[in-house]
SETOR-583024 format. One record per residue (C-alpha): chain; residue in one letter; residue number from 1; x, y, z. Coordinates in nm, 3 decimals, always signed. Layout:
<pagus>
PAGU,cadena,residuo,num,c1,c2,c3
PAGU,A,A,NUM,X,Y,Z .
...
</pagus>
This chain:
<pagus>
PAGU,cadena,residuo,num,c1,c2,c3
PAGU,A,X,1,+4.616,+2.674,-0.969 .
PAGU,A,X,2,+4.350,+2.701,-1.238 .
PAGU,A,X,3,+4.258,+2.949,-1.507 .
PAGU,A,X,4,+3.947,+3.015,-1.301 .
PAGU,A,X,5,+4.161,+3.159,-1.021 .
PAGU,A,X,6,+4.335,+3.396,-1.259 .
PAGU,A,X,7,+4.001,+3.506,-1.402 .
PAGU,A,X,8,+3.881,+3.604,-1.054 .
PAGU,A,X,9,+4.150,+3.868,-1.017 .
PAGU,A,X,10,+3.988,+4.123,-1.245 .
PAGU,A,X,11,+3.654,+4.117,-1.064 .
PAGU,A,X,12,+3.769,+4.096,-0.703 .
PAGU,A,X,13,+3.903,+4.450,-0.681 .
PAGU,A,X,14,+3.548,+4.582,-0.694 .
PAGU,A,X,15,+3.417,+4.363,-0.412 .
PAGU,A,X,16,+3.329,+4.538,-0.085 .
PAGU,A,X,17,+3.546,+4.434,+0.209 .
PAGU,A,X,18,+3.392,+4.384,+0.550 .
PAGU,A,X,19,+3.613,+4.301,+0.846 .
PAGU,A,X,20,+3.446,+4.075,+1.099 .
PAGU,A,X,21,+3.546,+3.819,+1.357 .
PAGU,A,X,22,+3.271,+3.559,+1.322 .
PAGU,A,X,23,+2.947,+3.495,+1.141 .
PAGU,A,X,24,+2.726,+3.699,+1.371 .
PAGU,A,X,25,+2.721,+4.017,+1.163 .
PAGU,A,X,26,+2.708,+3.842,+0.826 .
PAGU,A,X,27,+2.432,+3.593,+0.895 .
PAGU,A,X,28,+2.671,+3.303,+0.839 .
PAGU,A,X,29,+2.687,+3.012,+1.082 .
PAGU,A,X,30,+2.922,+3.036,+1.375 .
PAGU,A,X,31,+3.209,+2.792,+1.403 .
PAGU,A,X,32,+3.344,+2.568,+1.674 .
PAGU,A,X,33,+3.708,+2.498,+1.747 .
PAGU,A,X,34,+3.851,+2.174,+1.612 .
PAGU,A,X,35,+3.992,+1.956,+1.890 .
PAGU,A,X,36,+4.333,+1.803,+1.820 .
PAGU,A,X,37,+4.442,+1.512,+2.037 .
PAGU,A,X,38,+4.796,+1.461,+2.156 .
PAGU,A,X,39,+4.983,+1.223,+1.926 .
PAGU,A,X,40,+4.741,+1.273,+1.634 .
PAGU,A,X,41,+4.844,+1.129,+1.299 .
PAGU,A,X,42,+4.747,+1.372,+1.023 .
PAGU,A,X,43,+4.739,+1.279,+0.655 .
PAGU,A,X,44,+4.683,+1.573,+0.418 .
PAGU,A,X,45,+4.569,+1.495,+0.064 .
PAGU,A,X,46,+4.689,+1.780,-0.159 .
PAGU,A,X,47,+4.578,+1.786,-0.525 .
PAGU,A,X,48,+4.868,+2.020,-0.612 .
PAGU,A,X,49,+5.176,+2.153,-0.436 .
PAGU,A,X,50,+5.061,+2.457,-0.231 .
PAGU,A,X,51,+4.708,+2.333,-0.150 .
PAGU,A,X,52,+4.835,+2.169,+0.169 .
PAGU,A,X,53,+4.972,+2.497,+0.307 .
PAGU,A,X,54,+4.682,+2.711,+0.177 .
PAGU,A,X,55,+4.424,+2.491,+0.349 .
PAGU,A,X,56,+4.607,+2.330,+0.640 .
PAGU,A,X,57,+4.937,+2.504,+0.710 .
PAGU,A,X,58,+4.810,+2.595,+1.056 .
PAGU,A,X,59,+4.659,+2.252,+1.125 .
PAGU,A,X,60,+4.991,+2.093,+1.032 .
PAGU,A,X,61,+5.169,+2.311,+1.287 .
PAGU,A,X,62,+4.909,+2.242,+1.555 .
PAGU,A,X,63,+4.940,+1.863,+1.512 .
PAGU,A,X,64,+5.317,+1.886,+1.539 .
PAGU,A,X,65,+5.282,+2.098,+1.854 .
PAGU,A,X,66,+5.061,+1.819,+1.995 .
PAGU,A,X,67,+5.352,+1.574,+1.942 .
PAGU,A,X,68,+5.173,+1.426,+1.644 .
PAGU,A,X,69,+5.289,+1.294,+1.309 .
PAGU,A,X,70,+5.219,+1.455,+0.970 .
PAGU,A,X,71,+5.223,+1.309,+0.620 .
PAGU,A,X,72,+5.135,+1.493,+0.298 .
PAGU,A,X,73,+5.038,+1.324,-0.028 .
PAGU,A,X,74,+5.049,+1.528,-0.349 .
PAGU,A,X,75,+4.826,+1.376,-0.616 .
PAGU,A,X,76,+4.980,+1.582,-0.899 .
PAGU,A,X,77,+5.288,+1.801,-0.940 .
PAGU,A,X,78,+5.081,+2.101,-1.055 .
PAGU,A,X,79,+5.267,+2.081,-1.384 .
PAGU,A,X,80,+4.994,+2.196,-1.624 .
PAGU,A,X,81,+4.976,+2.566,-1.530 .
PAGU,A,X,82,+5.061,+2.700,-1.875 .
PAGU,A,X,83,+5.102,+3.067,-1.778 .
PAGU,A,X,84,+5.332,+2.965,-1.494 .
PAGU,A,X,85,+5.540,+2.742,-1.720 .
PAGU,A,X,86,+5.588,+3.026,-1.968 .
PAGU,A,X,87,+5.722,+3.252,-1.695 .
PAGU,A,X,88,+5.937,+3.000,-1.508 .
PAGU,A,X,89,+6.082,+2.824,-1.812 .
PAGU,A,X,90,+6.108,+3.143,-2.023 .
PAGU,A,X,91,+5.924,+2.993,-2.320 .
PAGU,A,X,92,+5.634,+3.125,-2.527 .
PAGU,A,X,93,+5.514,+2.784,-2.646 .
PAGU,A,X,94,+5.588,+2.525,-2.375 .
PAGU,A,X,95,+5.687,+2.175,-2.480 .
PAGU,A,X,96,+5.627,+1.857,-2.284 .
PAGU,A,X,97,+5.978,+1.879,-2.142 .
PAGU,A,X,98,+5.901,+2.228,-2.006 .
PAGU,A,X,99,+5.593,+2.102,-1.823 .
PAGU,A,X,100,+5.792,+1.815,-1.676 .
PAGU,A,X,101,+6.065,+2.048,-1.550 .
PAGU,A,X,102,+5.800,+2.279,-1.403 .
PAGU,A,X,103,+5.648,+1.988,-1.210 .
PAGU,A,X,104,+5.986,+1.901,-1.061 .
PAGU,A,X,105,+6.035,+2.267,-0.968 .
PAGU,A,X,106,+5.705,+2.268,-0.780 .
PAGU,A,X,107,+5.811,+1.956,-0.592 .
PAGU,A,X,108,+6.121,+2.141,-0.473 .
PAGU,A,X,109,+5.903,+2.429,-0.360 .
PAGU,A,X,110,+5.677,+2.190,-0.168 .
PAGU,A,X,111,+5.973,+2.047,+0.021 .
PAGU,A,X,112,+6.092,+2.396,+0.112 .
PAGU,A,X,113,+5.741,+2.501,+0.221 .
PAGU,A,X,114,+5.690,+2.200,+0.447 .
PAGU,A,X,115,+6.039,+2.238,+0.588 .
PAGU,A,X,116,+5.933,+2.592,+0.688 .
PAGU,A,X,117,+5.650,+2.428,+0.885 .
PAGU,A,X,118,+5.889,+2.186,+1.051 .
PAGU,A,X,119,+5.791,+1.881,+0.845 .
PAGU,A,X,120,+6.077,+1.660,+0.729 .
PAGU,A,X,121,+6.113,+1.574,+0.361 .
PAGU,A,X,122,+6.051,+1.205,+0.420 .
PAGU,A,X,123,+5.692,+1.289,+0.520 .
PAGU,A,X,124,+5.606,+1.405,+0.165 .
PAGU,A,X,125,+5.483,+1.166,-0.104 .
PAGU,A,X,126,+5.448,+1.276,-0.466 .
PAGU,A,X,127,+5.225,+1.045,-0.670 .
PAGU,A,X,128,+5.278,+1.226,-1.001 .
PAGU,A,X,129,+4.929,+1.179,-1.147 .
PAGU,A,X,130,+4.814,+1.415,-1.424 .
PAGU,A,X,131,+4.731,+1.774,-1.329 .
PAGU,A,X,132,+4.393,+1.870,-1.479 .
PAGU,A,X,133,+4.329,+1.504,-1.554 .
PAGU,A,X,134,+4.220,+1.344,-1.226 .
PAGU,A,X,135,+3.846,+1.367,-1.285 .
PAGU,A,X,136,+3.871,+1.180,-1.615 .
PAGU,A,X,137,+4.030,+0.886,-1.431 .
PAGU,A,X,138,+3.704,+0.832,-1.239 .
PAGU,A,X,139,+3.514,+0.745,-1.554 .
PAGU,A,X,140,+3.671,+0.697,-1.896 .
PAGU,A,X,141,+4.022,+0.605,-1.784 .
PAGU,A,X,142,+3.940,+0.387,-1.487 .
PAGU,A,X,143,+4.085,+0.043,-1.562 .
PAGU,A,X,144,+4.324,-0.149,-1.784 .
PAGU,A,X,145,+4.034,-0.228,-2.018 .
PAGU,A,X,146,+4.150,+0.070,-2.218 .
PAGU,A,X,147,+4.475,+0.256,-2.263 .
PAGU,A,X,148,+4.592,+0.474,-1.976 .
PAGU,A,X,149,+4.527,+0.847,-1.984 .
PAGU,A,X,150,+4.802,+1.048,-2.153 .
PAGU,A,X,151,+4.867,+1.395,-2.015 .
PAGU,A,X,152,+4.837,+1.653,-2.295 .
PAGU,A,X,153,+5.104,+1.854,-2.112 .
PAGU,A,X,154,+5.383,+1.611,-2.017 .
PAGU,A,X,155,+5.289,+1.338,-2.270 .
PAGU,A,X,156,+5.327,+1.084,-1.990 .
PAGU,A,X,157,+5.088,+0.797,-1.923 .
PAGU,A,X,158,+5.234,+0.705,-1.585 .
PAGU,A,X,159,+5.420,+0.862,-1.291 .
PAGU,A,X,160,+5.796,+0.871,-1.288 .
PAGU,A,X,161,+5.948,+0.548,-1.150 .
PAGU,A,X,162,+6.051,+0.724,-0.827 .
PAGU,A,X,163,+5.688,+0.828,-0.765 .
PAGU,A,X,164,+5.523,+0.488,-0.807 .
PAGU,A,X,165,+5.390,+0.336,-0.483 .
PAGU,A,X,166,+5.216,+0.027,-0.628 .
PAGU,A,X,167,+5.406,-0.155,-0.903 .
PAGU,A,X,168,+5.287,-0.115,-1.264 .
PAGU,A,X,169,+5.088,+0.201,-1.183 .
PAGU,A,X,170,+4.959,+0.392,-1.484 .
PAGU,A,X,171,+4.732,+0.693,-1.526 .
PAGU,A,X,172,+4.420,+0.495,-1.443 .
PAGU,A,X,173,+4.167,+0.563,-1.172 .
PAGU,A,X,174,+4.189,+0.222,-1.009 .
PAGU,A,X,175,+4.567,+0.266,-0.980 .
PAGU,A,X,176,+4.529,+0.598,-0.799 .
PAGU,A,X,177,+4.276,+0.447,-0.558 .
PAGU,A,X,178,+4.513,+0.155,-0.490 .
PAGU,A,X,179,+4.804,+0.388,-0.421 .
PAGU,A,X,180,+4.601,+0.601,-0.180 .
PAGU,A,X,181,+4.467,+0.291,-0.004 .
PAGU,A,X,182,+4.822,+0.160,+0.036 .
PAGU,A,X,183,+4.938,+0.489,+0.191 .
PAGU,A,X,184,+4.638,+0.517,+0.423 .
PAGU,A,X,185,+4.669,+0.154,+0.529 .
PAGU,A,X,186,+5.038,+0.195,+0.602 .
PAGU,A,X,187,+5.025,+0.528,+0.786 .
PAGU,A,X,188,+4.697,+0.469,+0.975 .
PAGU,A,X,189,+4.602,+0.836,+1.015 .
PAGU,A,X,190,+4.375,+0.943,+1.297 .
PAGU,A,X,191,+4.296,+1.263,+1.101 .
PAGU,A,X,192,+4.268,+1.298,+0.725 .
PAGU,A,X,193,+4.229,+1.633,+0.546 .
PAGU,A,X,194,+4.100,+1.629,+0.188 .
PAGU,A,X,195,+3.911,+1.875,-0.035 .
PAGU,A,X,196,+3.532,+1.886,-0.030 .
PAGU,A,X,197,+3.354,+1.744,-0.333 .
PAGU,A,X,198,+3.200,+2.091,-0.385 .
PAGU,A,X,199,+3.542,+2.252,-0.437 .
PAGU,A,X,200,+3.515,+2.412,-0.780 .
PAGU,A,X,201,+3.841,+2.279,-0.921 .
PAGU,A,X,202,+3.807,+1.946,-1.097 .
PAGU,A,X,203,+4.125,+1.803,-0.943 .
PAGU,A,X,204,+4.009,+1.903,-0.593 .
PAGU,A,X,205,+3.665,+1.756,-0.649 .
PAGU,A,X,206,+3.820,+1.435,-0.781 .
PAGU,A,X,207,+4.059,+1.419,-0.483 .
PAGU,A,X,208,+3.756,+1.372,-0.257 .
PAGU,A,X,209,+3.614,+1.086,-0.463 .
PAGU,A,X,210,+3.944,+0.900,-0.491 .
PAGU,A,X,211,+4.016,+0.941,-0.120 .
PAGU,A,X,212,+3.667,+0.825,-0.022 .
PAGU,A,X,213,+3.700,+0.526,-0.254 .
PAGU,A,X,214,+4.039,+0.441,-0.103 .
PAGU,A,X,215,+3.901,+0.468,+0.251 .
PAGU,A,X,216,+3.635,+0.216,+0.153 .
PAGU,A,X,217,+3.905,-0.024,+0.032 .
PAGU,A,X,218,+4.098,+0.015,+0.359 .
PAGU,A,X,219,+3.788,-0.048,+0.568 .
PAGU,A,X,220,+3.709,-0.364,+0.375 .
PAGU,A,X,221,+4.046,-0.500,+0.484 .
PAGU,A,X,222,+4.052,-0.342,+0.832 .
PAGU,A,X,223,+3.695,-0.323,+0.955 .
PAGU,A,X,224,+3.791,-0.133,+1.272 .
PAGU,A,X,225,+3.990,+0.139,+1.092 .
PAGU,A,X,226,+3.863,+0.487,+1.176 .
PAGU,A,X,227,+3.992,+0.833,+1.091 .
PAGU,A,X,228,+3.848,+1.177,+1.152 .
PAGU,A,X,229,+3.788,+1.293,+0.794 .
PAGU,A,X,230,+3.812,+1.671,+0.757 .
PAGU,A,X,231,+3.713,+1.853,+0.440 .
PAGU,A,X,232,+3.866,+2.179,+0.328 .
PAGU,A,X,233,+3.768,+2.409,+0.043 .
PAGU,A,X,234,+3.986,+2.644,-0.161 .
PAGU,A,X,235,+3.787,+2.721,-0.478 .
PAGU,A,X,236,+3.427,+2.827,-0.424 .
PAGU,A,X,237,+3.284,+3.117,-0.623 .
PAGU,A,X,238,+3.456,+3.438,-0.506 .
PAGU,A,X,239,+3.507,+3.315,-0.149 .
PAGU,A,X,240,+3.696,+3.414,+0.064 .
PAGU,A,X,241,+3.766,+3.750,-0.094 .
PAGU,A,X,242,+3.455,+3.922,+0.038 .
PAGU,A,X,243,+3.602,+3.931,+0.389 .
PAGU,A,X,244,+3.929,+3.995,+0.558 .
PAGU,A,X,245,+4.072,+3.918,+0.902 .
PAGU,A,X,246,+3.910,+3.587,+1.008 .
PAGU,A,X,247,+3.830,+3.319,+0.750 .
PAGU,A,X,248,+3.450,+3.292,+0.750 .
PAGU,A,X,249,+3.247,+3.000,+0.612 .
PAGU,A,X,250,+3.164,+3.024,+0.241 .
PAGU,A,X,251,+2.814,+3.158,+0.183 .
PAGU,A,X,252,+2.572,+2.908,+0.029 .
PAGU,A,X,253,+2.790,+2.610,+0.123 .
PAGU,A,X,254,+2.635,+2.408,+0.408 .
PAGU,A,X,255,+2.878,+2.278,+0.667 .
PAGU,A,X,256,+2.706,+1.942,+0.706 .
PAGU,A,X,257,+2.635,+1.759,+1.032 .
PAGU,A,X,258,+2.956,+1.871,+1.205 .
PAGU,A,X,259,+2.907,+2.242,+1.152 .
PAGU,A,X,260,+3.207,+2.449,+1.049 .
PAGU,A,X,261,+3.526,+2.371,+1.240 .
PAGU,A,X,262,+3.794,+2.632,+1.290 .
PAGU,A,X,263,+4.161,+2.610,+1.381 .
PAGU,A,X,264,+4.257,+2.944,+1.539 .
PAGU,A,X,265,+4.619,+3.039,+1.470 .
PAGU,A,X,266,+4.848,+3.229,+1.699 .
PAGU,A,X,267,+5.036,+3.523,+1.551 .
PAGU,A,X,268,+5.347,+3.305,+1.533 .
PAGU,A,X,269,+5.162,+3.022,+1.356 .
PAGU,A,X,270,+5.007,+3.263,+1.105 .
PAGU,A,X,271,+5.348,+3.417,+1.034 .
PAGU,A,X,272,+5.499,+3.074,+0.983 .
PAGU,A,X,273,+5.222,+2.982,+0.743 .
PAGU,A,X,274,+5.293,+3.299,+0.544 .
PAGU,A,X,275,+5.661,+3.208,+0.525 .
PAGU,A,X,276,+5.570,+2.860,+0.403 .
PAGU,A,X,277,+5.343,+3.003,+0.133 .
PAGU,A,X,278,+5.623,+3.232,+0.020 .
PAGU,A,X,279,+5.837,+2.926,-0.052 .
PAGU,A,X,280,+5.604,+2.865,-0.346 .
PAGU,A,X,281,+5.789,+3.131,-0.540 .
PAGU,A,X,282,+5.655,+3.026,-0.881 .
PAGU,A,X,283,+5.296,+3.061,-0.757 .
PAGU,A,X,284,+5.366,+3.382,-0.566 .
PAGU,A,X,285,+5.490,+3.540,-0.887 .
PAGU,A,X,286,+5.166,+3.451,-1.061 .
PAGU,A,X,287,+4.902,+3.490,-0.787 .
PAGU,A,X,288,+5.039,+3.605,-0.455 .
PAGU,A,X,289,+4.703,+3.774,-0.391 .
PAGU,A,X,290,+4.531,+3.435,-0.401 .
PAGU,A,X,291,+4.772,+3.245,-0.177 .
PAGU,A,X,292,+4.799,+3.523,+0.079 .
PAGU,A,X,293,+4.424,+3.564,+0.118 .
PAGU,A,X,294,+4.433,+3.228,+0.301 .
PAGU,A,X,295,+4.707,+3.349,+0.537 .
PAGU,A,X,296,+4.449,+3.446,+0.798 .
PAGU,A,X,297,+4.425,+3.396,+1.173 .
PAGU,A,X,298,+4.229,+3.072,+1.135 .
PAGU,A,X,299,+4.157,+2.781,+0.901 .
PAGU,A,X,300,+3.822,+2.621,+0.824 .
PAGU,A,X,301,+3.718,+2.258,+0.792 .
PAGU,A,X,302,+3.402,+2.049,+0.801 .
PAGU,A,X,303,+3.322,+1.682,+0.833 .
PAGU,A,X,304,+3.135,+1.504,+0.554 .
PAGU,A,X,305,+2.808,+1.324,+0.612 .
PAGU,A,X,306,+2.831,+0.945,+0.626 .
PAGU,A,X,307,+2.962,+0.841,+0.286 .
PAGU,A,X,308,+3.018,+0.538,+0.069 .
PAGU,A,X,309,+3.194,+0.605,-0.260 .
PAGU,A,X,310,+3.263,+0.324,-0.506 .
PAGU,A,X,311,+3.445,+0.410,-0.827 .
PAGU,A,X,312,+3.419,+0.409,-1.123 .
PAGU,A,X,313,+3.106,+0.612,-1.177 .
PAGU,A,X,314,+2.919,+0.660,-1.503 .
PAGU,A,X,315,+2.863,+1.035,-1.472 .
PAGU,A,X,316,+3.157,+1.258,-1.382 .
PAGU,A,X,317,+3.049,+1.476,-1.084 .
PAGU,A,X,318,+3.351,+1.703,-1.129 .
PAGU,A,X,319,+3.312,+1.770,-1.502 .
PAGU,A,X,320,+3.151,+2.110,-1.449 .
PAGU,A,X,321,+3.471,+2.233,-1.284 .
PAGU,A,X,322,+3.711,+2.107,-1.552 .
PAGU,A,X,323,+3.935,+2.340,-1.752 .
PAGU,A,X,324,+3.889,+2.355,-2.132 .
PAGU,A,X,325,+4.067,+2.075,-2.315 .
PAGU,A,X,326,+4.429,+2.166,-2.384 .
PAGU,A,X,327,+4.614,+2.103,-2.710 .
PAGU,A,X,328,+4.883,+1.842,-2.675 .
PAGU,A,X,329,+5.228,+1.976,-2.603 .
PAGU,A,X,330,+5.504,+1.878,-2.842 .
</pagus>
């Protein structure tokens, strides 16, 4: 999670709460139920461990109920959360080794969370790219024409050997696109869940661009490849804290041509999602209020307009959401 999320906490207590079941009383657009076919193959792109359960813990359950297959890809280990590292590692001034250990700890939590949803450990892939660094890989650190990006937290310039999908991968944008394309091409998802480009966390925003770029690579090789691309959003102004009960569409964020799509959860599915979120103990200690506000009776998605993304790009579209530059850890 980002510093922005923590900063929201102080202001949210004063927000008025209005319980409502749909958009009728709020002026927001109504939603339609997302159809899930039997035997669906769902690939969830998660910028950090916990995003997959926050956004799609119910969808994951519903696909499994429909005798489908689920895979989750974590782009980063969520290792750069400095306040969390201080608490978990019991250090006032975290070193690079502390951030690395914290990332491994969050991987363990992800495995426990997905196990709570009935997803086997072999369905999880950790790519180990730099937390709070993904957007810079779309521009400055795209190719081998310059040195790979070095995380100011872990001091690494590449994933751990066990996390590398494509040989010789480094912290470069083209390497992340290649790894995602390899995973998509191998798994052949029929559904793919990924953050919206408007998500106000730089890693989430960048996740959309890298996934869209990778989908373009796959389609150039397999012209008939098709997947139902579903966008989710986690960080958008103070949403969804203005409401409780059902998860309503974010105000001032158009749904696009599909309209907003909802996955209604049964009481049992919602309870199971809550249990999965609670497996992220390190995050619950820091921001249980944030995680649990997404433990509602539904989840929201939208489909993007027709897209063609080709990286690199000269101007970083996610820069406005980036955290302040961090000093390098020792």
